C-alpha positions as CSV (number, residue, x, y, z in Angstrom):
1,M,13.9,-3.6,19.1
2,A,14.1,0.0,18.6
3,I,12.1,1.6,15.6
4,Y,13.9,4.6,14.3
5,T,11.9,5.3,11.0
6,N,8.4,6.7,10.3
7,F,8.1,3.7,8.1
8,G,8.9,1.2,10.8
9,R,6.5,2.9,13.2
10,L,3.7,2.8,10.7
11,V,4.3,-0.8,9.9
12,S,4.9,-1.9,13.5
13,K,1.7,-0.2,14.5
14,Q,-0.4,-2.1,11.8
15,L,1.3,-5.5,12.7
16,A,0.4,-4.8,16.4
17,D,-3.2,-4.1,15.4
18,L,-3.4,-7.3,13.5
19,D,-1.6,-9.2,16.2
20,L,1.2,-10.2,13.9
21,T,4.8,-10.7,14.7
22,Q,7.6,-9.3,12.3
23,E,8.6,-12.9,11.7
24,S,5.3,-14.2,10.8
25,F,4.7,-11.2,8.6
26,S,8.1,-11.2,6.7
27,N,7.6,-14.8,6.1
28,T,4.0,-14.2,4.6
29,I,5.3,-11.5,2.2
30,G,8.5,-13.7,1.2
31,I,11.4,-11.7,2.7
32,S,13.9,-12.7,5.6
33,S,12.9,-11.5,9.0
34,S,16.4,-10.0,9.4
35,Y,16.1,-7.8,6.2
36,F,12.4,-6.8,7.3
37,N,13.7,-5.8,10.6
38,Q,16.6,-3.9,9.2
39,T,14.0,-1.8,7.2
40,L,12.0,-1.2,10.2
41,T,14.8,0.1,12.3
42,G,16.6,2.2,9.7
43,A,19.7,-0.1,9.0
44,R,18.3,-0.5,5.4
45,H,16.1,1.6,3.4
46,P,12.8,0.1,2.0
47,S,12.5,-0.1,-1.8
48,A,9.3,1.0,-3.4
49,K,8.9,-2.7,-4.1
50,L,9.1,-3.8,-0.6
51,V,6.7,-0.9,0.4
52,E,4.1,-2.4,-2.1
53,K,4.8,-5.9,-0.8
54,V,4.2,-4.6,2.8
55,A,1.2,-2.8,1.8
56,D,-0.3,-5.6,0.0
57,G,0.3,-7.9,3.0
58,L,-1.4,-5.6,5.2
59,D,-4.2,-4.9,3.0
60,L,-4.0,-1.2,3.2
61,S,-6.3,1.2,1.7
62,S,-4.9,3.4,-1.1
63,Q,-4.6,6.5,1.4
64,D,-2.7,4.3,3.8
65,R,-0.6,2.9,1.1
66,E,0.3,6.3,0.1
67,T,1.2,7.5,3.4
68,L,3.5,4.3,3.8
69,H,5.2,5.2,0.5
70,Y,5.4,8.9,1.6
71,H,7.1,8.0,5.0
72,A,9.5,5.5,3.3
73,A,10.4,8.1,0.9
74,I,11.1,10.6,3.6
75,D,13.1,8.1,5.6
76,N,15.3,7.4,2.4
77,G,16.1,11.2,2.2
78,F,13.9,12.3,-0.4
79,K,12.5,15.8,-0.2
80,L,8.7,15.7,-1.3
81,D,6.2,18.3,-1.9
82,L,2.9,16.7,-2.4
83,T,1.1,20.0,-2.3
84,K,1.5,20.3,-6.2
85,K,-0.4,18.3,-8.5
C-alpha cells in the first residue's frame, strides 16, 4: 500500500510505533478498514471529525493533534497561514 498524503504518513508512523495494523485500528475507532485506507492513501479526504477520531484513538498530545489536523487540511487543499494569531 502506498501512502500519498502527509496525513497518511503521520498516521501510518504512529500505527507502526504502536505496533497496530490499519485494520485493527480502524475497528477500534469504528470505521471500515477500506475507508480508513482510502483516507491514508489520498483516495478520500479525512473530515475534521475523522481526524479527531484518529487523534483520540492514538491518544495524541494537543500539539500532535494540531499537526494531524494541519496536514489533513493541507492534503484537502486548504491554504493555511498559522503564523497569524
